[in-house]
FIMAR-745637 format. One line per field, with one value per residue: residue in one letter; x negated, z, y of N, C-alpha, C, O in turn. Coordinates in pm, whole numbers, always signed. Layout:
N
timi (A_...)
n_x (X_...)
n_z (Z_...)
n_y (Y_...)
ca_x (X_...)
ca_z (Z_...)
ca_y (Y_...)
c_x (X_...)
c_z (Z_...)
c_y (Y_...)
o_x (X_...)
o_z (Z_...)
o_y (Y_...)
END
This chain:
217
timi (X_X_X_X_X_X_X_X_X_X_X_X_X_X_X_X_X_X_X_X_X_X_X_X_X_X_X_X_X_X_X_X_X_X_X_X_X_X_X_X_X_X_X_X_X_X_X_X_X_X_X_X_X_X_X_X_X_X_X_X_X_X_X_X_X_X_X_X_X_X_X_X_X_X_X_X_X_X_X_X_X_X_X_X_X_X_X_X_X_X_X_X_X_X_X_X_X_X_X_X_X_X_X_X_X_X_X_X_X_X_X_X_X_X_X_X_X_X_X_X_X_X_X_X_X_X_X_X_X_X_X_X_X_X_X_X_X_X_X_X_X_X_X_X_X_X_X_X_X_X_X_X_X_X_X_X_X_X_X_X_X_X_X_X_X_X_X_X_X_X_X_X_X_X_X_X_X_X_X_X_X_X_X_X_X_X_X_X_X_X_X_X_X_X_X_X_X_X_X_X_X_X_X_X_X_X_X_X_X_X_X_X_X_X_X_X_X)
n_x (+4151_+3830_+3480_+3191_+2864_+2604_+2284_+2008_+1755_+1591_+1479_+1149_+1091_+1039_+949_+769_+523_+164_-38_-40_+224_+148_-160_-364_-247_-213_-481_-566_-410_-487_-757_-770_-675_-884_-1097_-1007_-1042_-1321_-1379_-1268_-1433_-1675_-1625_-1582_-1834_-1981_-1879_-1981_-1845_-1613_-1352_-1262_-1134_-870_-757_-576_-470_-406_-94_-60_+98_-13_-160_+6_+41_-179_-113_-37_-274_-491_-555_-687_-927_-1269_-1521_-1791_-2017_-2085_-1867_-1665_-1769_-1748_-1476_-1405_-1405_-1205_-981_-960_-925_-710_-516_-474_-375_-144_+31_+182_+449_+502_+439_+618_+739_+505_+435_+640_+584_+327_+376_+530_+341_+149_+284_+369_+128_+3_+183_+175_-92_-86_+85_-32_-304_-658_-876_-995_-1036_-873_-951_-946_-908_-870_-651_-452_-567_-563_-287_-203_-334_-205_+53_+13_-53_+182_+392_+423_+530_+780_+887_+872_+683_+452_+213_+155_+122_-105_-297_-291_-402_-665_-747_-729_-921_-1153_-1143_-1049_-1191_-1194_-955_-987_-1027_-795_-794_-876_-1194_-1419_-1621_-1552_-1401_-1079_-870_-604_-500_-554_-404_-135_-114_-125_+109_+291_+252_+357_+621_+690_+672_+881_+1101_+1088_+1142_+1406_+1531_+1479_+1627_+1885_+1903_+1881_+2117_+2303_+2242_+2308_+2584_+2663_+2594_+2760_+2937_+3189_+3540_+3801_+4145)
n_z (+2004_+1888_+1908_+1726_+1830_+1940_+1782_+1896_+1947_+1901_+1590_+1485_+1408_+1079_+984_+1160_+1116_+1105_+938_+589_+480_+302_+285_+98_-151_-126_-111_-367_-523_-439_-478_-753_-847_-763_-910_-1161_-1148_-1151_-1399_-1570_-1508_-1605_-1881_-1903_-1834_-2047_-2242_-2186_-1984_-2094_-2056_-1832_-1899_-1916_-1673_-1415_-1515_-1377_-1390_-1666_-1965_-2119_-1927_-1771_-1813_-1688_-1429_-1428_-1494_-1341_-1076_-1158_-1260_-1222_-1115_-1194_-1059_-786_-681_-718_-560_-304_-267_-267_-36_+142_-34_-64_+206_+323_+128_+138_+405_+387_+266_+447_+463_+236_-120_-299_-159_-116_-374_-424_-222_-301_-556_-479_-333_-533_-732_-579_-486_-732_-860_-674_-698_-964_-943_-754_-770_-810_-1053_-1331_-1385_-1220_-1077_-944_-687_-427_-334_-325_-126_+98_+118_+174_+420_+578_+567_+709_+957_+1054_+1028_+1239_+1440_+1335_+1319_+1579_+1674_+1866_+1798_+1538_+1595_+1755_+1569_+1404_+1573_+1598_+1330_+1304_+1489_+1371_+1104_+1120_+1078_+804_+751_+755_+500_+394_+418_+284_+149_+88_-177_-498_-410_-417_-215_-233_-361_-161_+55_-47_-110_+146_+254_+83_+170_+431_+369_+229_+435_+597_+423_+396_+660_+685_+495_+612_+846_+742_+622_+850_+982_+801_+811_+1074_+1074_+904_+1052_+1267_+1509_+1402_+1456_+1519_+1503)
n_y (-2544_-2461_-2383_-2317_-2413_-2190_-2125_-2323_-2216_-1903_-1795_-1694_-1355_-1271_-1024_-929_-1035_-1055_-1144_-1245_-1468_-1665_-1704_-1780_-1731_-1454_-1374_-1446_-1273_-1006_-1033_-1081_-836_-671_-779_-708_-430_-420_-535_-345_-130_-224_-220_+54_+154_+54_+213_+455_+593_+693_+609_+733_+966_+912_+948_+1131_+1443_+1732_+1903_+1904_+1806_+1605_+1478_+1331_+1054_+960_+906_+643_+509_+602_+481_+253_+321_+441_+674_+570_+313_+340_+477_+284_+74_+185_+183_-82_-265_-145_-170_-450_-540_-381_-413_-691_-730_-582_-751_-893_-951_-1088_-1123_-1005_-787_-644_-563_-378_-189_-111_+1_+221_+373_+410_+563_+785_+895_+951_+1132_+1338_+1425_+1510_+1726_+1908_+1885_+1966_+2131_+1939_+1580_+1321_+1010_+672_+419_+490_+634_+439_+274_+446_+472_+206_+175_+372_+266_+26_+133_+250_+68_-113_+45_+112_-146_-221_-401_-560_-694_-602_-332_-346_-438_-215_-22_-121_-101_+175_+265_+170_+255_+509_+746_+773_+883_+1150_+1213_+1306_+1571_+1892_+2007_+1851_+1852_+1720_+1510_+1379_+1501_+1541_+1313_+1124_+1225_+1230_+963_+849_+960_+837_+573_+584_+651_+419_+230_+316_+276_-1_-74_+16_-149_-399_-375_-359_-612_-771_-704_-806_-1081_-1128_-1088_-1295_-1515_-1522_-1704_-1929_-1964_-2198_-2288)
ca_x (+4060_+3689_+3381_+3062_+2760_+2501_+2156_+1937_+1641_+1588_+1361_+1058_+1124_+932_+897_+666_+398_+43_-105_+52_+274_+68_-289_-438_-181_-246_-621_-574_-350_-570_-885_-754_-666_-1018_-1174_-962_-1110_-1460_-1381_-1243_-1553_-1775_-1589_-1603_-1978_-2026_-1831_-2039_-1749_-1506_-1219_-1220_-1049_-731_-710_-472_-506_-296_-6_-63_+185_-98_-218_+108_+20_-287_-54_-35_-407_-594_-605_-765_-1051_-1359_-1634_-1916_-2020_-2085_-1729_-1593_-1820_-1696_-1334_-1379_-1367_-1070_-879_-945_-874_-579_-423_-442_-291_-14_+116_+228_+588_+515_+387_+725_+746_+378_+443_+725_+509_+216_+430_+569_+218_+86_+356_+371_-6_-22_+266_+122_-214_-49_+151_-111_-446_-746_-921_-1068_-961_-878_-942_-990_-808_-868_-515_-386_-623_-507_-146_-191_-374_-96_+161_-21_-57_+314_+495_+446_+619_+915_+933_+857_+610_+329_+97_+125_+70_-242_-379_-299_-498_-799_-776_-749_-1048_-1265_-1133_-984_-1269_-1162_-833_-1027_-1024_-671_-813_-961_-1325_-1529_-1620_-1554_-1311_-940_-795_-462_-466_-555_-291_-7_-115_-88_+252_+360_+250_+453_+753_+713_+697_+1017_+1196_+1085_+1212_+1549_+1575_+1477_+1740_+2007_+1903_+1908_+2261_+2374_+2224_+2382_+2725_+2686_+2571_+2856_+3006_+3326_+3638_+3909_+4259)
ca_z (+1961_+1905_+1868_+1691_+1924_+1891_+1756_+2018_+1967_+1811_+1503_+1486_+1309_+979_+957_+1259_+1082_+1091_+819_+485_+501_+217_+277_-25_-258_-105_-149_-513_-579_-417_-541_-897_-870_-747_-1027_-1271_-1134_-1193_-1544_-1633_-1491_-1699_-2011_-1896_-1838_-2184_-2324_-2131_-1898_-2170_-2008_-1723_-1950_-1904_-1538_-1396_-1541_-1312_-1452_-1812_-2017_-2162_-1811_-1696_-1820_-1597_-1306_-1441_-1514_-1251_-973_-1218_-1313_-1121_-1165_-1173_-971_-645_-648_-709_-444_-181_-255_-276_+92_+183_-121_-31_+342_+343_+35_+189_+524_+349_+213_+559_+442_+104_-236_-358_-88_-138_-505_-408_-142_-382_-659_-412_-305_-663_-796_-492_-490_-865_-883_-588_-761_-1086_-906_-677_-782_-859_-1191_-1362_-1400_-1097_-1092_-827_-611_-286_-299_-285_+1_+202_+132_+246_+558_+645_+579_+818_+1082_+1105_+1017_+1371_+1515_+1282_+1351_+1722_+1682_+1940_+1724_+1428_+1655_+1798_+1448_+1360_+1660_+1559_+1201_+1324_+1557_+1281_+978_+1142_+1020_+663_+739_+731_+357_+351_+436_+181_+194_+35_-323_-577_-352_-433_-91_-268_-383_-32_+134_-99_-95_+285_+269_+15_+256_+539_+309_+199_+562_+639_+335_+433_+788_+657_+427_+711_+937_+669_+608_+981_+1010_+714_+865_+1200_+1042_+844_+1150_+1376_+1527_+1352_+1546_+1451_+1587)
ca_y (-2438_-2502_-2282_-2377_-2372_-2098_-2191_-2359_-2127_-1788_-1805_-1580_-1253_-1269_-889_-899_-1104_-976_-1195_-1293_-1604_-1752_-1632_-1809_-1656_-1313_-1356_-1454_-1152_-887_-1061_-1061_-691_-615_-822_-623_-301_-436_-557_-215_-47_-275_-164_+199_+178_+28_+323_+579_+662_+761_+570_+822_+1074_+870_+974_+1233_+1582_+1802_+2002_+1900_+1700_+1496_+1411_+1257_+909_+927_+853_+497_+450_+655_+389_+145_+379_+496_+754_+500_+196_+379_+508_+157_-1_+246_+151_-225_-326_-101_-228_-592_-561_-321_-476_-824_-719_-525_-858_-974_-994_-1148_-1051_-924_-659_-575_-499_-260_-92_-61_+89_+345_+448_+441_+672_+902_+952_+1006_+1250_+1443_+1478_+1583_+1852_+2004_+1855_+2071_+2120_+1817_+1455_+1241_+866_+597_+342_+530_+673_+315_+230_+533_+439_+79_+198_+443_+168_-65_+206_+289_-36_-172_+135_+94_-281_-243_-527_-534_-745_-509_-208_-375_-438_-75_+46_-165_-38_+319_+286_+142_+328_+638_+855_+790_+963_+1289_+1232_+1371_+1714_+1954_+2052_+1771_+1869_+1598_+1411_+1420_+1490_+1535_+1173_+1057_+1273_+1182_+818_+820_+990_+728_+455_+605_+640_+277_+161_+352_+208_-142_-87_+31_-272_-508_-355_-396_-758_-829_-688_-900_-1216_-1136_-1104_-1425_-1621_-1512_-1833_-1936_-2026_-2270_-2319)
c_x (+3916_+3598_+3249_+2955_+2660_+2372_+2078_+1822_+1642_+1464_+1277_+1091_+1012_+874_+786_+534_+282_-32_-4_+98_+200_-67_-365_-379_-215_-390_-638_-522_-443_-709_-880_-746_-805_-1108_-1136_-1030_-1254_-1471_-1360_-1366_-1667_-1751_-1617_-1751_-2034_-1986_-1878_-1937_-1633_-1366_-1168_-1131_-901_-679_-606_-531_-390_-226_-22_+24_+103_-159_-121_+83_-97_-237_-56_-176_-509_-643_-690_-902_-1136_-1473_-1765_-1908_-2017_-1944_-1648_-1638_-1759_-1548_-1306_-1332_-1231_-959_-854_-878_-732_-474_-380_-346_-152_+81_+177_+373_+610_+468_+492_+736_+620_+379_+526_+654_+398_+265_+472_+447_+155_+151_+352_+236_-32_+56_+216_-2_-178_+12_+56_-261_-527_-784_-998_-975_-982_-860_-981_-875_-799_-731_-433_-435_-569_-360_-125_-228_-264_+23_+136_-17_+82_+417_+526_+538_+762_+972_+934_+790_+474_+206_+58_+70_-74_-338_-398_-400_-641_-840_-807_-883_-1166_-1265_-1077_-1057_-1236_-1037_-864_-1030_-895_-682_-903_-1098_-1442_-1527_-1629_-1465_-1167_-864_-645_-417_-460_-432_-158_+0_-72_+60_+336_+363_+347_+596_+787_+744_+838_+1122_+1203_+1161_+1363_+1605_+1579_+1594_+1871_+2016_+1934_+2056_+2343_+2363_+2303_+2530_+2755_+2668_+2663_+2933_+3150_+3417_+3749_+4020_+4291)
c_z (+1986_+1851_+1837_+1788_+1859_+1866_+1886_+2047_+1862_+1723_+1510_+1374_+1206_+955_+1054_+1232_+1074_+965_+716_+513_+418_+192_+147_-143_-248_-146_-301_-576_-563_-476_-691_-931_-862_-864_-1148_-1267_-1184_-1344_-1620_-1622_-1581_-1839_-2013_-1903_-1979_-2279_-2272_-2054_-1969_-2124_-1900_-1770_-1941_-1760_-1534_-1422_-1493_-1401_-1603_-1859_-2057_-2046_-1730_-1698_-1732_-1464_-1308_-1437_-1408_-1145_-1027_-1264_-1200_-1189_-1130_-1068_-824_-597_-629_-587_-314_-159_-241_-145_+142_+98_-84_+105_+358_+251_+82_+307_+491_+291_+324_+545_+299_-9_-298_-293_-111_-272_-494_-330_-225_-491_-599_-387_-435_-725_-711_-494_-623_-894_-799_-647_-884_-1053_-843_-685_-836_-1005_-1211_-1371_-1277_-1128_-960_-752_-465_-241_-255_-147_+116_+226_+207_+393_+636_+666_+697_+953_+1140_+1102_+1152_+1456_+1467_+1320_+1500_+1749_+1747_+1862_+1611_+1481_+1698_+1679_+1397_+1443_+1623_+1427_+1218_+1389_+1462_+1158_+995_+1082_+875_+645_+721_+582_+306_+363_+327_+238_+140_-117_-394_-524_-362_-302_-119_-289_-253_+51_+84_-100_+45_+309_+201_+98_+372_+487_+281_+327_+613_+555_+367_+563_+770_+593_+525_+807_+871_+653_+740_+1015_+927_+767_+993_+1176_+988_+943_+1270_+1389_+1477_+1452_+1465_+1547_+1579)
c_y (-2484_-2392_-2351_-2327_-2277_-2175_-2212_-2263_-2016_-1796_-1678_-1484_-1242_-1130_-851_-970_-1004_-1014_-1241_-1435_-1708_-1685_-1657_-1733_-1508_-1284_-1357_-1325_-1032_-908_-1039_-913_-628_-654_-738_-487_-309_-459_-426_-126_-94_-217_-14_+233_+157_+140_+459_+662_+727_+722_+665_+936_+1039_+882_+1085_+1372_+1669_+1905_+2013_+1785_+1579_+1418_+1330_+1106_+865_+874_+700_+437_+490_+556_+276_+191_+438_+573_+681_+390_+234_+410_+380_+78_+53_+213_+2_-287_-277_-161_-374_-611_-508_-385_-613_-815_-664_-629_-944_-1019_-1043_-1058_-960_-788_-577_-501_-370_-151_-28_+35_+224_+433_+498_+565_+799_+972_+1020_+1132_+1367_+1508_+1560_+1719_+1953_+1979_+1971_+2049_+1989_+1697_+1368_+1093_+800_+532_+384_+579_+552_+270_+314_+501_+310_+97_+268_+350_+75_+5_+232_+176_-98_-87_+119_-43_-311_-378_-502_-577_-652_-378_-228_-374_-295_+2_+9_-100_+110_+346_+268_+232_+469_+755_+879_+874_+1110_+1319_+1292_+1523_+1770_+1989_+1974_+1780_+1734_+1487_+1462_+1399_+1484_+1390_+1095_+1095_+1217_+1030_+778_+848_+883_+602_+466_+592_+494_+200_+191_+280_+60_-164_-76_-95_-389_-498_-395_-548_-826_-819_-786_-1042_-1234_-1158_-1244_-1539_-1614_-1644_-1829_-2004_-2092_-2301_-2468)
o_x (+3886_+3636_+3203_+2955_+2635_+2353_+2082_+1796_+1689_+1354_+1327_+1116_+899_+760_+716_+442_+300_-83_+110_+21_+191_-85_-424_-453_-243_-418_-715_-581_-475_-773_-974_-802_-840_-1186_-1222_-1070_-1304_-1562_-1426_-1399_-1747_-1843_-1669_-1790_-2120_-2048_-1822_-1940_-1562_-1270_-1047_-1060_-815_-571_-554_-629_-288_-288_-2_+23_+142_-205_-159_+103_-113_-311_-74_-195_-606_-764_-759_-986_-1084_-1515_-1841_-1808_-1953_-1906_-1572_-1555_-1724_-1500_-1195_-1229_-1149_-855_-738_-783_-643_-360_-263_-245_-55_+198_+219_+415_+722_+457_+460_+742_+627_+329_+488_+661_+378_+203_+452_+449_+113_+83_+334_+229_-82_+1_+213_-16_-235_-8_+62_-338_-474_-731_-1058_-853_-1095_-766_-1040_-762_-728_-696_-354_-355_-533_-313_-39_-163_-232_+87_+226_+19_+99_+521_+641_+617_+854_+1091_+989_+834_+390_+106_-61_-19_-157_-447_-507_-476_-728_-952_-898_-953_-1266_-1369_-1058_-996_-1247_-1014_-779_-1034_-885_-591_-996_-1116_-1555_-1439_-1704_-1454_-1138_-801_-568_-310_-373_-365_-79_+109_+8_+128_+439_+462_+412_+681_+899_+833_+906_+1220_+1311_+1237_+1439_+1712_+1672_+1654_+1956_+2124_+2005_+2114_+2442_+2462_+2358_+2595_+2857_+2720_+2647_+2988_+3224_+3373_+3785_+3995_+4385)
o_z (+2092_+1761_+1915_+1823_+1738_+1926_+1976_+2163_+1749_+1776_+1537_+1260_+1243_+909_+1033_+1314_+1041_+893_+752_+564_+456_+91_+92_-224_-349_-208_-356_-671_-660_-519_-749_-1031_-943_-913_-1228_-1371_-1250_-1408_-1720_-1716_-1627_-1906_-2111_-1970_-2025_-2382_-2307_-2057_-1910_-2150_-1878_-1690_-1955_-1729_-1638_-1359_-1561_-1475_-1661_-1799_-2033_-2065_-1632_-1597_-1705_-1394_-1204_-1384_-1387_-1124_-950_-1302_-1097_-1300_-1046_-998_-744_-485_-533_-516_-225_-46_-205_-142_+181_+150_-74_+116_+402_+291_+68_+309_+560_+268_+298_+610_+247_+4_-344_-361_-124_-283_-548_-367_-222_-515_-661_-416_-444_-765_-764_-502_-628_-947_-845_-645_-907_-1126_-876_-614_-899_-1071_-1117_-1366_-1234_-1197_-874_-752_-388_-124_-161_-62_+221_+340_+295_+481_+748_+771_+776_+1054_+1262_+1167_+1180_+1535_+1548_+1350_+1543_+1833_+1691_+1858_+1591_+1420_+1680_+1686_+1353_+1389_+1617_+1413_+1155_+1350_+1471_+1113_+896_+1038_+826_+538_+676_+542_+188_+323_+283_+359_+145_-181_-353_-587_-321_-281_-40_-242_-235_+109_+162_-92_+62_+376_+254_+97_+407_+551_+307_+328_+665_+608_+365_+576_+833_+631_+520_+845_+934_+668_+744_+1071_+975_+769_+1019_+1246_+1021_+921_+1365_+1290_+1508_+1526_+1357_+1662_+1643)
o_y (-2540_-2318_-2434_-2209_-2284_-2281_-2128_-2232_-2035_-1804_-1569_-1524_-1207_-1119_-752_-965_-887_-928_-1273_-1516_-1824_-1617_-1564_-1677_-1443_-1181_-1278_-1273_-964_-812_-985_-868_-542_-572_-702_-434_-218_-406_-400_-54_-13_-171_+40_+329_+231_+161_+563_+785_+808_+795_+677_+996_+1126_+833_+1126_+1412_+1680_+1982_+2120_+1677_+1465_+1305_+1266_+1039_+746_+805_+636_+328_+417_+546_+208_+109_+480_+542_+728_+376_+166_+374_+368_+21_-24_+214_-37_-353_-360_-199_-416_-689_-581_-407_-650_-885_-695_-600_-1057_-1115_-1039_-936_-850_-685_-455_-389_-266_-33_+94_+138_+328_+553_+613_+659_+909_+1095_+1132_+1229_+1481_+1630_+1667_+1816_+2071_+2044_+2062_+1960_+1937_+1710_+1346_+1055_+864_+580_+321_+567_+560_+231_+260_+502_+303_+41_+228_+353_+48_-56_+235_+187_-133_-140_+114_-54_-412_-456_-431_-506_-626_-319_-138_-317_-258_+84_+95_-51_+163_+440_+339_+278_+541_+852_+991_+931_+1187_+1436_+1327_+1595_+1703_+1999_+2022_+1721_+1646_+1382_+1574_+1296_+1429_+1350_+1009_+1009_+1164_+973_+686_+771_+842_+530_+368_+531_+450_+114_+102_+229_+1_-261_-149_-143_-470_-599_-458_-605_-927_-913_-842_-1116_-1341_-1236_-1304_-1648_-1691_-1692_-1735_-2093_-2047_-2336_-2515)
END
């Protein structure tokens, strides 16, 4: 009877990463997305803001497609400038487990924020990438708790101390600001973090079963 030896050292858990495994690729992805926002705003400015009509118009059938377009549109340059740094920073850090997972997380936030605005948003048309930024921030704040990763929790604390004031944007009271988009974006980020944690746990269990030492008679 013989038993295969266990691995000599335990590999580092990839889900506990703080920075993307391929930083240059992550920079290109989030940088390209940000450039896209600016290109769209250039076109919108040339059209006197007419693209903004394709945002989310709550509780109207014609406004449903705004869920797809709203994060790409902004009410002017000041609006876009205010969203640029959060989009770049939070979007980059949210790629710590790869671009593929980031796409899934982003789609979850995108749809959850948009549907929330469509259901309970106020009068008018809602546009802007701040729902995504709030979602990524919420994702970063809670993923360390789900992963029980000290480094991620530490980064979350730093983010919260610096950007925590922006979380007040999930509360009503500021005219012209879609707190609904911020709130549902944040909820979408928390949901995405939970789904990622569940998937990671399932993958870990599968790897554990496949790496169980084999025995031979």
